FIGUVEX-773726 format. One line per 4 residues: their letters; for each residue x, y, z of C-alpha. Coordinates in steps of 0.001 Angstrom, whole numbers, plus 500000, padded with zeros to 6 digits. Each point is the difference from the previous one (the first is absolute). Layout:
BEGIN
a> X Y Z ~ ...
REM end
This chain:
BEGIN
mrrf> 945386 972909 823758 ~ 498625 501223 503243 ~ 496628 499245 498712 ~ 501000 496108 500547
lpig> 499731 500822 503916 ~ 496368 500646 499965 ~ 499395 497007 497699 ~ 501954 497755 502174
clll> 498316 501449 503168 ~ 496438 499484 498283 ~ 500972 496417 499251 ~ 501117 499146 503437
gtig> 496561 501607 501402 ~ 497872 498046 497379 ~ 501507 496544 500977 ~ 498599 500522 503578
alha> 496834 501378 498808 ~ 499259 497212 497521 ~ 498497 498085 502940 ~ 497942 502493 502246
qtlv> 497048 500847 497777 ~ 496263 499532 500502 ~ 498696 497148 498021 ~ 496359 500396 500730
evta> 498141 501867 502761 ~ 496387 500704 500857 ~ 499568 503556 502385 ~ 496628 501181 499161
gigs> 497723 497838 502476 ~ 498331 502183 502485 ~ 498577 497064 502262 ~ 501989 498580 502714
tslf> 500152 496726 502018 ~ 501495 497837 502931 ~ 500075 496435 499029 ~ 502147 497251 498552
lgqa> 500995 500904 496334 ~ 500645 498316 496656 ~ 500311 501931 496752 ~ 500393 498943 496463
ftip> 502016 502180 497411 ~ 501443 499647 496781 ~ 503074 501795 498676 ~ 499530 501676 496937
gagp> 502741 499491 496989 ~ 501797 496769 498666 ~ 502538 499533 502844 ~ 501402 498073 501686
wsvt> 500004 502298 503125 ~ 502128 499803 503271 ~ 497333 500840 502780 ~ 501841 501592 503061
sfny> 497178 501199 502228 ~ 496195 500368 500171 ~ 498321 502294 502250 ~ 496119 500847 501091
fsdt> 499274 503843 501060 ~ 498702 501364 503186 ~ 498634 503029 498492 ~ 498113 501573 497060
pgvt> 501007 500459 497620 ~ 502556 497426 500377 ~ 503350 501832 501228 ~ 500957 498444 503359
paaq> 501359 496210 499712 ~ 498430 497155 502140 ~ 501182 496725 500721 ~ 500153 497622 502729
gkly> 500846 496395 500733 ~ 500951 498133 496917 ~ 498724 499743 496321 ~ 499426 496800 498085
lfsa> 500166 500214 495863 ~ 498294 497687 498176 ~ 499248 498995 496372 ~ 496229 499122 500865
pytg> 497430 500985 502595 ~ 500950 498809 503420 ~ 496572 498448 501588 ~ 500987 499440 503623
tpag> 500490 501895 503098 ~ 502333 502761 501206 ~ 501210 497501 502635 ~ 500597 497304 497179
ltvg> 502487 502272 498136 ~ 503477 498089 500128 ~ 502656 498915 497415 ~ 499316 496731 498329
lpnl> 496478 501033 498621 ~ 498801 499326 496541 ~ 500773 502890 497341 ~ 502175 501645 502524
lavs> 502523 502447 498506 ~ 501449 501501 502755 ~ 499921 501294 503350 ~ 501088 503496 501255
svas> 502028 501165 502820 ~ 498435 501192 502971 ~ 498399 503504 499178 ~ 502414 502923 500710
ggkf> 499163 503706 499033 ~ 496752 499241 498473 ~ 500963 497537 497472 ~ 500330 496405 499609
tfsp> 503668 499214 498361 ~ 500798 497268 497643 ~ 503861 499300 500249 ~ 501196 499101 497462
gvtl> 497337 501229 497784 ~ 497182 497646 498569 ~ 499929 499568 496221 ~ 496533 500546 498643
qgnt> 498514 500074 496538 ~ 498136 502991 498818 ~ 496305 499822 499241 ~ 499604 496903 502152
pyyv> 497830 500131 503067 ~ 501559 499598 503684 ~ 498611 499734 503330 ~ 501408 501301 503281
fgdt> 498383 499033 503439 ~ 501182 501375 503485 ~ 500143 498392 503212 ~ 499343 502769 502016
syfv> 496701 502313 500377 ~ 500531 503809 499948 ~ 498338 503162 498786 ~ 500596 500847 496054
tgga> 497841 501817 497377 ~ 498712 498974 496949 ~ 496733 500654 497893 ~ 498425 498584 496449
gsag> 502146 498462 497682 ~ 500266 497117 497627 ~ 503014 498201 501477 ~ 497970 498642 502799
syfs> 501023 499405 503501 ~ 499679 497179 502636 ~ 498943 500475 503763 ~ 499916 497762 503007
agat> 498372 501002 503010 ~ 502064 498207 502240 ~ 503381 498053 500297 ~ 497807 496527 499695
spff> 497446 501300 497503 ~ 500605 499058 496180 ~ 500994 502770 497682 ~ 496979 501207 497811
fsag> 500067 501797 496558 ~ 498701 503778 499744 ~ 499436 500385 496174 ~ 499076 503600 500310
gtan> 502469 501199 502184 ~ 504216 500525 500080 ~ 502174 501291 502720 ~ 502153 502951 499317
yrvt> 503591 498251 499254 ~ 503301 500360 498312 ~ 502016 497261 498498 ~ 503768 501091 499592
ggva> 502879 498515 498085 ~ 501625 500428 496570 ~ 500858 497975 496833 ~ 501498 496586 500972
stvp> 503402 499647 498950 ~ 502876 497471 499942 ~ 502251 501981 502154 ~ 498399 501076 503316
igtp> 500658 503042 501497 ~ 503115 499950 502379 ~ 501465 497011 498375 ~ 503824 499935 499400
alis> 499803 500549 496331 ~ 497689 503144 500139 ~ 501943 501525 502687 ~ 503062 499271 497544
lsll> 498302 501445 497370 ~ 499214 503217 501942 ~ 503703 500283 500853 ~ 500846 499662 496591
lagv> 497968 502864 499011 ~ 501255 502321 502737 ~ 503397 499178 498904 ~ 499526 500640 496327
asfl> 498464 503322 501151 ~ 502980 500881 502244 ~ 502179 499301 496856 ~ 498160 502023 497540
mrrq> 500299 502982 502439 ~ 503641 499601 500491 ~ 500600 499445 496634 ~ 498465 503480 498948
qsla> 501737 501832 502940 ~ 503444 498731 498498 ~ 498858 501200 496564 ~ 498815 503359 501177
a> 503176 500381 501628
REM end
């Protein structure tokens, strides 16, 4: 019966880990830039996926997350200027919170489909790394200059999240499930102890 305790702990640990995985990343680019950025990305697999964060990298290979300002997530490329990024734009899916810890965070997570292109555009210029790639990046030289597409380049970046679920982490139902599993594990351990005595 003691074998149930590790299984219960594993289940509890797995619940929290389901929404903390890398969905797609590029880290091998060796170039760098300090412009306003946009980035195309596609999450492989069927999905749906709950995207909770996005970050660029400030070093090569990509290890140190980099993010400043806010990030705007679109279902189609944005052709305006960084200064024009605001809520209510066509094809806008979500806006991140102000960057913290080198990451743009979407809370709650944004549900995206797999194998579908998405586009992010930032409202702040800062230093990031990247290189050649097929996804394609967008650049703007200034806050009032339109973003332009660079077909042969991609920034180093990471998209984080997990499988979209109908029961988000932290909801009362999921907390109740966690408490139930802990209670069952405790009951089984006490039962085993009483049978052994």
